[in-house]
N, CA, C and O atoms as a CHARMM CRD file, in Angstrom:
* protein
*
  284
    1    1 UNK  N     70.49700  59.53100 -99.32000 PROA 1      0.00000
    2    1 UNK  CA    69.59300  59.79700 -98.95500 PROA 1      0.00000
    3    1 UNK  C     68.57800  60.77700 -99.44600 PROA 1      0.00000
    4    1 UNK  O     68.38000  61.80800 -98.80300 PROA 1      0.00000
    5    2 UNK  N     67.67500  60.42400-100.96100 PROA 2      0.00000
    6    2 UNK  CA    67.41900  61.91800-101.74300 PROA 2      0.00000
    7    2 UNK  C     66.59400  62.31400-100.75900 PROA 2      0.00000
    8    2 UNK  O     66.12900  61.67200 -99.81700 PROA 2      0.00000
    9    3 UNK  N     66.39700  63.97800-101.22700 PROA 3      0.00000
   10    3 UNK  CA    65.33800  64.33200-100.87800 PROA 3      0.00000
   11    3 UNK  C     63.78500  63.78100-100.11900 PROA 3      0.00000
   12    3 UNK  O     63.43900  63.88100 -98.94100 PROA 3      0.00000
   13    4 UNK  N     63.07600  63.20500-101.25100 PROA 4      0.00000
   14    4 UNK  CA    62.14600  62.61600-101.07900 PROA 4      0.00000
   15    4 UNK  C     61.64900  61.51700 -99.98500 PROA 4      0.00000
   16    4 UNK  O     60.62800  61.06700 -99.46400 PROA 4      0.00000
   17    5 UNK  N     63.05400  61.39400 -99.99200 PROA 5      0.00000
   18    5 UNK  CA    62.91800  59.95400 -99.29200 PROA 5      0.00000
   19    5 UNK  C     63.52400  60.13800 -97.66200 PROA 5      0.00000
   20    5 UNK  O     63.33600  59.52100 -96.61400 PROA 5      0.00000
   21    6 UNK  N     64.30300  61.26600 -98.03800 PROA 6      0.00000
   22    6 UNK  CA    64.34800  62.04100 -96.26000 PROA 6      0.00000
   23    6 UNK  C     62.77300  62.61700 -96.02100 PROA 6      0.00000
   24    6 UNK  O     62.07500  61.90400 -95.30000 PROA 6      0.00000
   25    7 UNK  N     62.17000  63.82200 -96.55400 PROA 7      0.00000
   26    7 UNK  CA    61.04400  64.12000 -96.48800 PROA 7      0.00000
   27    7 UNK  C     59.58000  62.77800 -96.01300 PROA 7      0.00000
   28    7 UNK  O     58.70200  62.96200 -95.17000 PROA 7      0.00000
   29    8 UNK  N     59.72700  61.83800 -96.66500 PROA 8      0.00000
   30    8 UNK  CA    58.79300  60.23300 -96.64700 PROA 8      0.00000
   31    8 UNK  C     59.11800  59.87900 -95.20500 PROA 8      0.00000
   32    8 UNK  O     58.17100  59.45100 -94.54600 PROA 8      0.00000
   33    9 UNK  N     60.13900  59.97100 -94.68500 PROA 9      0.00000
   34    9 UNK  CA    60.99400  59.69700 -93.47800 PROA 9      0.00000
   35    9 UNK  C     60.43300  60.31900 -92.51600 PROA 9      0.00000
   36    9 UNK  O     60.05100  59.70100 -91.52200 PROA 9      0.00000
   37   10 UNK  N     60.22400  62.18500 -92.68800 PROA 10     0.00000
   38   10 UNK  CA    60.13600  62.89800 -91.83500 PROA 10     0.00000
   39   10 UNK  C     58.61000  62.59200 -91.33000 PROA 10     0.00000
   40   10 UNK  O     58.28500  62.52900 -90.14500 PROA 10     0.00000
   41   11 UNK  N     57.83500  62.43300 -92.31900 PROA 11     0.00000
   42   11 UNK  CA    55.98300  62.42200 -92.57000 PROA 11     0.00000
   43   11 UNK  C     55.84300  61.34900 -91.77300 PROA 11     0.00000
   44   11 UNK  O     55.02300  61.29600 -90.85600 PROA 11     0.00000
   45   12 UNK  N     56.75900  60.29200 -92.13000 PROA 12     0.00000
   46   12 UNK  CA    56.01000  59.32100 -91.48500 PROA 12     0.00000
   47   12 UNK  C     56.29200  58.90000 -89.79300 PROA 12     0.00000
   48   12 UNK  O     55.75600  58.27500 -88.87800 PROA 12     0.00000
   49   13 UNK  N     57.36000  59.60500 -90.05200 PROA 13     0.00000
   50   13 UNK  CA    58.12400  59.60300 -88.03400 PROA 13     0.00000
   51   13 UNK  C     57.05500  59.93700 -87.51900 PROA 13     0.00000
   52   13 UNK  O     56.41200  59.16700 -86.80600 PROA 13     0.00000
   53   14 UNK  N     56.47900  61.82700 -87.95100 PROA 14     0.00000
   54   14 UNK  CA    55.61000  62.49700 -87.75000 PROA 14     0.00000
   55   14 UNK  C     54.16600  61.66800 -87.44900 PROA 14     0.00000
   56   14 UNK  O     53.70800  61.61900 -86.30700 PROA 14     0.00000
   57   15 UNK  N     53.71100  61.22600 -88.23500 PROA 15     0.00000
   58   15 UNK  CA    52.55600  60.51400 -87.93800 PROA 15     0.00000
   59   15 UNK  C     52.69400  59.84800 -86.70900 PROA 15     0.00000
   60   15 UNK  O     52.03300  59.86900 -85.67000 PROA 15     0.00000
   61   16 UNK  N     53.76400  59.21900 -87.08800 PROA 16     0.00000
   62   16 UNK  CA    53.73400  57.82100 -86.15800 PROA 16     0.00000
   63   16 UNK  C     53.62300  58.62600 -84.20700 PROA 16     0.00000
   64   16 UNK  O     52.95200  58.31700 -83.22300 PROA 16     0.00000
   65   17 UNK  N     54.36000  59.39000 -84.39800 PROA 17     0.00000
   66   17 UNK  CA    54.24700  60.85600 -83.13900 PROA 17     0.00000
   67   17 UNK  C     53.17900  60.90400 -82.96000 PROA 17     0.00000
   68   17 UNK  O     52.77700  60.60900 -81.83400 PROA 17     0.00000
   69   18 UNK  N     52.38800  61.23400 -83.82300 PROA 18     0.00000
   70   18 UNK  CA    50.70200  61.98600 -83.83500 PROA 18     0.00000
   71   18 UNK  C     50.24200  60.82400 -83.23800 PROA 18     0.00000
   72   18 UNK  O     49.50300  61.11800 -82.29800 PROA 18     0.00000
   73   19 UNK  N     50.39600  59.31700 -83.42300 PROA 19     0.00000
   74   19 UNK  CA    49.21900  58.18500 -83.54900 PROA 19     0.00000
   75   19 UNK  C     49.61100  57.92900 -81.56400 PROA 19     0.00000
   76   19 UNK  O     48.77900  57.83800 -80.66100 PROA 19     0.00000
   77   20 UNK  N     51.02300  57.88100 -81.46400 PROA 20     0.00000
   78   20 UNK  CA    51.38800  57.53000 -80.31500 PROA 20     0.00000
   79   20 UNK  C     50.60600  58.31800 -78.79500 PROA 20     0.00000
   80   20 UNK  O     50.20400  57.79700 -77.75500 PROA 20     0.00000
   81   21 UNK  N     50.63000  59.80800 -79.26400 PROA 21     0.00000
   82   21 UNK  CA    49.78000  60.46300 -78.78400 PROA 21     0.00000
   83   21 UNK  C     48.64400  60.89900 -78.38000 PROA 21     0.00000
   84   21 UNK  O     48.35600  61.66500 -77.46000 PROA 21     0.00000
   85   22 UNK  N     47.82900  60.18800 -79.36700 PROA 22     0.00000
   86   22 UNK  CA    46.54300  59.83200 -79.13700 PROA 22     0.00000
   87   22 UNK  C     46.43500  58.44400 -78.40800 PROA 22     0.00000
   88   22 UNK  O     45.38800  58.08500 -77.86800 PROA 22     0.00000
   89   23 UNK  N     47.11000  57.99600 -78.41700 PROA 23     0.00000
   90   23 UNK  CA    46.83200  56.81400 -77.31000 PROA 23     0.00000
   91   23 UNK  C     46.63000  56.99500 -75.61400 PROA 23     0.00000
   92   23 UNK  O     45.80200  56.62300 -74.78300 PROA 23     0.00000
   93   24 UNK  N     48.22100  58.00100 -75.61400 PROA 24     0.00000
   94   24 UNK  CA    47.76100  58.64100 -74.53900 PROA 24     0.00000
   95   24 UNK  C     46.97800  59.71900 -74.11600 PROA 24     0.00000
   96   24 UNK  O     47.04200  60.13000 -72.95800 PROA 24     0.00000
   97   25 UNK  N     46.10800  60.30400 -75.11900 PROA 25     0.00000
   98   25 UNK  CA    44.90900  60.73500 -74.54900 PROA 25     0.00000
   99   25 UNK  C     43.48800  59.67600 -74.80400 PROA 25     0.00000
  100   25 UNK  O     42.37200  60.08000 -74.48000 PROA 25     0.00000
  101   26 UNK  N     43.62400  58.76400 -75.20900 PROA 26     0.00000
  102   26 UNK  CA    42.33800  57.84500 -75.38000 PROA 26     0.00000
  103   26 UNK  C     42.60000  57.13200 -74.35000 PROA 26     0.00000
  104   26 UNK  O     41.53000  56.54800 -74.17900 PROA 26     0.00000
  105   27 UNK  N     43.61000  56.62800 -73.18900 PROA 27     0.00000
  106   27 UNK  CA    44.13900  56.05400 -72.24800 PROA 27     0.00000
  107   27 UNK  C     43.28700  57.37600 -71.24100 PROA 27     0.00000
  108   27 UNK  O     43.05400  57.01200 -70.08900 PROA 27     0.00000
  109   28 UNK  N     42.97800  58.35300 -71.48200 PROA 28     0.00000
  110   28 UNK  CA    42.88200  59.10300 -70.22500 PROA 28     0.00000
  111   28 UNK  C     44.02000  59.49700 -69.56900 PROA 28     0.00000
  112   28 UNK  O     43.77200  59.75200 -68.39100 PROA 28     0.00000
  113   29 UNK  N     45.26500  59.65800 -69.89400 PROA 29     0.00000
  114   29 UNK  CA    45.98700  59.74500 -69.50200 PROA 29     0.00000
  115   29 UNK  C     46.68100  61.78100 -70.39700 PROA 29     0.00000
  116   29 UNK  O     47.70200  62.29500 -70.85400 PROA 29     0.00000
  117   30 UNK  N     45.95200  61.95200 -70.25600 PROA 30     0.00000
  118   30 UNK  CA    46.36100  63.32300 -71.17800 PROA 30     0.00000
  119   30 UNK  C     47.13400  64.65500 -70.18200 PROA 30     0.00000
  120   30 UNK  O     48.17400  65.28500 -70.37200 PROA 30     0.00000
  121   31 UNK  N     46.25300  64.71500 -69.24100 PROA 31     0.00000
  122   31 UNK  CA    46.56400  65.27300 -68.44200 PROA 31     0.00000
  123   31 UNK  C     47.95700  65.10400 -66.70900 PROA 31     0.00000
  124   31 UNK  O     48.25400  65.92700 -65.84300 PROA 31     0.00000
  125   32 UNK  N     48.41500  63.64100 -66.95200 PROA 32     0.00000
  126   32 UNK  CA    49.64300  63.81600 -66.19600 PROA 32     0.00000
  127   32 UNK  C     50.69700  64.07600 -66.84500 PROA 32     0.00000
  128   32 UNK  O     50.92600  64.19800 -68.04900 PROA 32     0.00000
  129   33 UNK  N     51.53500  64.17300 -65.61300 PROA 33     0.00000
  130   33 UNK  CA    53.29600  64.73400 -65.85400 PROA 33     0.00000
  131   33 UNK  C     53.64800  63.61100 -66.73700 PROA 33     0.00000
  132   33 UNK  O     53.28000  62.43700 -66.77500 PROA 33     0.00000
  133   34 UNK  N     54.73500  64.54500 -67.66500 PROA 34     0.00000
  134   34 UNK  CA    55.76600  63.56900 -68.68400 PROA 34     0.00000
  135   34 UNK  C     56.61000  62.66500 -68.61500 PROA 34     0.00000
  136   34 UNK  O     57.04200  61.70900 -69.25700 PROA 34     0.00000
  137   35 UNK  N     56.82400  63.53900 -67.08500 PROA 35     0.00000
  138   35 UNK  CA    58.05800  62.52900 -66.58200 PROA 35     0.00000
  139   35 UNK  C     57.45800  60.95100 -65.64900 PROA 35     0.00000
  140   35 UNK  O     58.20400  59.99800 -65.42300 PROA 35     0.00000
  141   36 UNK  N     56.05000  61.01400 -65.24900 PROA 36     0.00000
  142   36 UNK  CA    55.42500  59.92200 -64.65800 PROA 36     0.00000
  143   36 UNK  C     55.03100  59.10200 -66.15900 PROA 36     0.00000
  144   36 UNK  O     55.58800  58.01200 -66.29200 PROA 36     0.00000
  145   37 UNK  N     54.23200  59.49100 -67.14300 PROA 37     0.00000
  146   37 UNK  CA    54.30100  59.21800 -68.47600 PROA 37     0.00000
  147   37 UNK  C     55.40300  58.20900 -68.54200 PROA 37     0.00000
  148   37 UNK  O     55.29600  57.00700 -68.29700 PROA 37     0.00000
  149   38 UNK  N     56.54100  58.89700 -68.93000 PROA 38     0.00000
  150   38 UNK  CA    58.02500  58.22000 -69.42200 PROA 38     0.00000
  151   38 UNK  C     58.39200  57.20600 -68.26200 PROA 38     0.00000
  152   38 UNK  O     59.06500  56.23800 -68.61400 PROA 38     0.00000
  153   39 UNK  N     57.90100  57.33400 -66.39500 PROA 39     0.00000
  154   39 UNK  CA    58.16300  56.14000 -66.34900 PROA 39     0.00000
  155   39 UNK  C     57.61100  54.90800 -66.40500 PROA 39     0.00000
  156   39 UNK  O     58.00000  53.74000 -66.42800 PROA 39     0.00000
  157   40 UNK  N     56.70300  55.44100 -66.41800 PROA 40     0.00000
  158   40 UNK  CA    55.51100  54.14600 -66.45400 PROA 40     0.00000
  159   40 UNK  C     55.48400  53.49600 -67.57500 PROA 40     0.00000
  160   40 UNK  O     54.79600  52.47800 -67.65800 PROA 40     0.00000
  161   41 UNK  N     56.28300  53.99300 -68.73400 PROA 41     0.00000
  162   41 UNK  CA    56.34400  53.00800 -70.11500 PROA 41     0.00000
  163   41 UNK  C     57.50500  52.71400 -69.91300 PROA 41     0.00000
  164   41 UNK  O     57.83000  51.61300 -70.35600 PROA 41     0.00000
  165   42 UNK  N     58.54700  53.49700 -69.21800 PROA 42     0.00000
  166   42 UNK  CA    59.72000  52.52500 -69.26300 PROA 42     0.00000
  167   42 UNK  C     59.98100  51.61300 -68.00000 PROA 42     0.00000
  168   42 UNK  O     60.91000  50.80600 -68.01700 PROA 42     0.00000
  169   43 UNK  N     59.20700  51.74100 -66.97600 PROA 43     0.00000
  170   43 UNK  CA    58.79800  50.40600 -66.45900 PROA 43     0.00000
  171   43 UNK  C     58.03600  49.17500 -66.92800 PROA 43     0.00000
  172   43 UNK  O     58.27300  48.04000 -66.51500 PROA 43     0.00000
  173   44 UNK  N     56.96400  49.53100 -67.95300 PROA 44     0.00000
  174   44 UNK  CA    56.07100  48.67000 -68.45400 PROA 44     0.00000
  175   44 UNK  C     56.77100  47.71000 -69.51300 PROA 44     0.00000
  176   44 UNK  O     56.33200  46.56200 -69.44700 PROA 44     0.00000
  177   45 UNK  N     57.77400  47.91200 -70.49300 PROA 45     0.00000
  178   45 UNK  CA    58.93300  47.99500 -71.22100 PROA 45     0.00000
  179   45 UNK  C     59.79200  47.46500 -70.57700 PROA 45     0.00000
  180   45 UNK  O     60.60500  47.02500 -71.38900 PROA 45     0.00000
  181   46 UNK  N     60.22700  47.15000 -69.17100 PROA 46     0.00000
  182   46 UNK  CA    61.09100  45.62900 -68.54500 PROA 46     0.00000
  183   46 UNK  C     59.93600  44.86900 -68.06400 PROA 46     0.00000
  184   46 UNK  O     59.83000  43.64400 -68.10800 PROA 46     0.00000
  185   47 UNK  N     58.99000  45.78300 -67.55300 PROA 47     0.00000
  186   47 UNK  CA    57.84500  43.78600 -67.51000 PROA 47     0.00000
  187   47 UNK  C     57.77300  43.39200 -68.47400 PROA 47     0.00000
  188   47 UNK  O     57.89200  42.19200 -68.72100 PROA 47     0.00000
  189   48 UNK  N     57.54300  44.33200 -69.36300 PROA 48     0.00000
  190   48 UNK  CA    57.28000  43.27300 -70.90800 PROA 48     0.00000
  191   48 UNK  C     58.20400  41.89700 -71.00300 PROA 48     0.00000
  192   48 UNK  O     57.69100  40.77900 -71.02300 PROA 48     0.00000
  193   49 UNK  N     59.43400  42.09600 -71.05200 PROA 49     0.00000
  194   49 UNK  CA    60.34400  41.40700 -71.47300 PROA 49     0.00000
  195   49 UNK  C     60.30700  40.23000 -70.37400 PROA 49     0.00000
  196   49 UNK  O     60.95300  39.23300 -70.69500 PROA 49     0.00000
  197   50 UNK  N     59.59000  40.18300 -69.00700 PROA 50     0.00000
  198   50 UNK  CA    59.98200  39.20000 -68.34000 PROA 50     0.00000
  199   50 UNK  C     58.29000  38.48500 -68.20300 PROA 50     0.00000
  200   50 UNK  O     58.20400  37.39700 -67.63300 PROA 50     0.00000
  201   51 UNK  N     57.25600  39.01800 -68.64000 PROA 51     0.00000
  202   51 UNK  CA    55.98200  38.37400 -68.62700 PROA 51     0.00000
  203   51 UNK  C     55.27200  38.55900 -69.65700 PROA 51     0.00000
  204   51 UNK  O     54.70000  39.62800 -69.87000 PROA 51     0.00000
  205   52 UNK  N     55.18100  37.01000 -70.84300 PROA 52     0.00000
  206   52 UNK  CA    54.61100  36.87200 -71.43100 PROA 52     0.00000
  207   52 UNK  C     52.85200  37.00500 -71.07000 PROA 52     0.00000
  208   52 UNK  O     51.98600  37.30300 -71.89200 PROA 52     0.00000
  209   53 UNK  N     52.63800  36.68700 -69.58300 PROA 53     0.00000
  210   53 UNK  CA    50.79500  36.83400 -69.10000 PROA 53     0.00000
  211   53 UNK  C     50.67800  38.12300 -69.20800 PROA 53     0.00000
  212   53 UNK  O     49.66500  38.56400 -69.75200 PROA 53     0.00000
  213   54 UNK  N     51.56500  38.91400 -68.77300 PROA 54     0.00000
  214   54 UNK  CA    51.28000  40.86700 -68.96400 PROA 54     0.00000
  215   54 UNK  C     51.12300  41.45800 -70.02400 PROA 54     0.00000
  216   54 UNK  O     50.47200  42.49300 -70.16500 PROA 54     0.00000
  217   55 UNK  N     51.99400  40.55700 -71.29400 PROA 55     0.00000
  218   55 UNK  CA    51.76600  41.33600 -72.51700 PROA 55     0.00000
  219   55 UNK  C     50.22600  40.67300 -72.73800 PROA 55     0.00000
  220   55 UNK  O     49.30500  41.47600 -72.59300 PROA 55     0.00000
  221   56 UNK  N     49.98200  39.73600 -72.96500 PROA 56     0.00000
  222   56 UNK  CA    48.50200  39.20900 -74.03600 PROA 56     0.00000
  223   56 UNK  C     47.46200  39.55200 -72.61500 PROA 56     0.00000
  224   56 UNK  O     46.29300  39.55600 -73.00100 PROA 56     0.00000
  225   57 UNK  N     47.53800  39.76700 -71.46800 PROA 57     0.00000
  226   57 UNK  CA    46.20700  40.87800 -70.82400 PROA 57     0.00000
  227   57 UNK  C     46.07400  42.35300 -71.30800 PROA 57     0.00000
  228   57 UNK  O     44.95500  42.83000 -71.49100 PROA 57     0.00000
  229   58 UNK  N     47.46800  43.24200 -71.56300 PROA 58     0.00000
  230   58 UNK  CA    47.40900  44.20900 -71.92800 PROA 58     0.00000
  231   58 UNK  C     46.81300  44.13200 -73.46500 PROA 58     0.00000
  232   58 UNK  O     46.02000  45.01500 -73.79100 PROA 58     0.00000
  233   59 UNK  N     47.01700  43.53500 -74.02500 PROA 59     0.00000
  234   59 UNK  CA    47.02800  43.02800 -75.63600 PROA 59     0.00000
  235   59 UNK  C     45.35700  43.18200 -75.72100 PROA 59     0.00000
  236   59 UNK  O     44.62500  43.86600 -76.43700 PROA 59     0.00000
  237   60 UNK  N     45.12300  42.27900 -74.71400 PROA 60     0.00000
  238   60 UNK  CA    43.31000  41.62800 -74.92100 PROA 60     0.00000
  239   60 UNK  C     42.90100  43.42100 -74.30000 PROA 60     0.00000
  240   60 UNK  O     42.56700  44.20200 -75.19000 PROA 60     0.00000
  241   61 UNK  N     42.93300  43.83000 -73.21600 PROA 61     0.00000
  242   61 UNK  CA    42.64900  45.85600 -72.65500 PROA 61     0.00000
  243   61 UNK  C     42.49600  46.18600 -73.85200 PROA 61     0.00000
  244   61 UNK  O     41.34200  46.33800 -74.25300 PROA 61     0.00000
  245   62 UNK  N     43.52100  46.37400 -74.68800 PROA 62     0.00000
  246   62 UNK  CA    44.35300  47.61800 -75.87100 PROA 62     0.00000
  247   62 UNK  C     42.86500  47.28000 -77.35200 PROA 62     0.00000
  248   62 UNK  O     42.15900  48.04400 -78.01000 PROA 62     0.00000
  249   63 UNK  N     42.98400  46.01300 -77.29500 PROA 63     0.00000
  250   63 UNK  CA    41.92900  45.59200 -78.36400 PROA 63     0.00000
  251   63 UNK  C     40.29400  45.59700 -78.18100 PROA 63     0.00000
  252   63 UNK  O     39.28700  45.54400 -78.88800 PROA 63     0.00000
  253   64 UNK  N     40.63800  45.68700 -76.86300 PROA 64     0.00000
  254   64 UNK  CA    39.21900  45.86700 -76.19200 PROA 64     0.00000
  255   64 UNK  C     38.57500  47.28500 -76.27300 PROA 64     0.00000
  256   64 UNK  O     37.36200  47.35600 -76.47100 PROA 64     0.00000
  257   65 UNK  N     39.30400  48.39300 -76.13500 PROA 65     0.00000
  258   65 UNK  CA    39.47100  49.55600 -75.58700 PROA 65     0.00000
  259   65 UNK  C     39.10000  49.88500 -77.29700 PROA 65     0.00000
  260   65 UNK  O     38.11500  50.55900 -77.59600 PROA 65     0.00000
  261   66 UNK  N     39.81800  49.44100 -78.09600 PROA 66     0.00000
  262   66 UNK  CA    40.33700  49.85700 -79.74600 PROA 66     0.00000
  263   66 UNK  C     38.70300  49.43100 -80.21600 PROA 66     0.00000
  264   66 UNK  O     38.13200  50.04600 -81.11600 PROA 66     0.00000
  265   67 UNK  N     38.09800  48.36200 -79.51400 PROA 67     0.00000
  266   67 UNK  CA    37.43700  47.91400 -80.34500 PROA 67     0.00000
  267   67 UNK  C     37.47900  46.77700 -81.54700 PROA 67     0.00000
  268   67 UNK  O     36.83800  46.76500 -82.59800 PROA 67     0.00000
  269   68 UNK  N     38.50500  45.76800 -81.01400 PROA 68     0.00000
  270   68 UNK  CA    39.41800  45.56300 -82.18800 PROA 68     0.00000
  271   68 UNK  C     39.79500  46.03200 -83.21800 PROA 68     0.00000
  272   68 UNK  O     40.10200  45.30500 -84.16200 PROA 68     0.00000
  273   69 UNK  N     39.85900  47.33800 -83.27600 PROA 69     0.00000
  274   69 UNK  CA    40.37200  47.72300 -84.61500 PROA 69     0.00000
  275   69 UNK  C     42.00400  47.56800 -84.96900 PROA 69     0.00000
  276   69 UNK  O     42.62300  47.26900 -85.99100 PROA 69     0.00000
  277   70 UNK  N     42.35600  47.89900 -83.70000 PROA 70     0.00000
  278   70 UNK  CA    43.89000  48.21600 -83.46500 PROA 70     0.00000
  279   70 UNK  C     44.71500  47.03100 -84.05200 PROA 70     0.00000
  280   70 UNK  O     45.89600  47.21700 -84.34400 PROA 70     0.00000
  281   71 UNK  N     44.20000  45.97500 -84.20900 PROA 71     0.00000
  282   71 UNK  CA    45.13100  44.50500 -84.01200 PROA 71     0.00000
  283   71 UNK  C     45.87100  45.03400 -85.66200 PROA 71     0.00000
  284   71 UNK  O     46.73700  44.34500 -86.20000 PROA 71     0.00000
C-alpha cells in the first residue's frame, strides 16, 4: 500500500472513531465508565444477532434522535 493510501485509510479510521465517540455523547453517556459502555455494546451486539425486532426498535429510536438525518 502506498503512503497516500495508508494516510487516507488512517484519516478515515480516525474520522469513524470520532463519529462513534460523538454517538456516546449524543446518547448522554459521556460520563459513564468505559468498561460499562463496552459491556453494554458487547451485550447489544449479541442481542442483535437473535432479535430482529430489537434492531428495528432501536433503529427507530436512533432515527428519531437524529431527526432522521442518520439513515
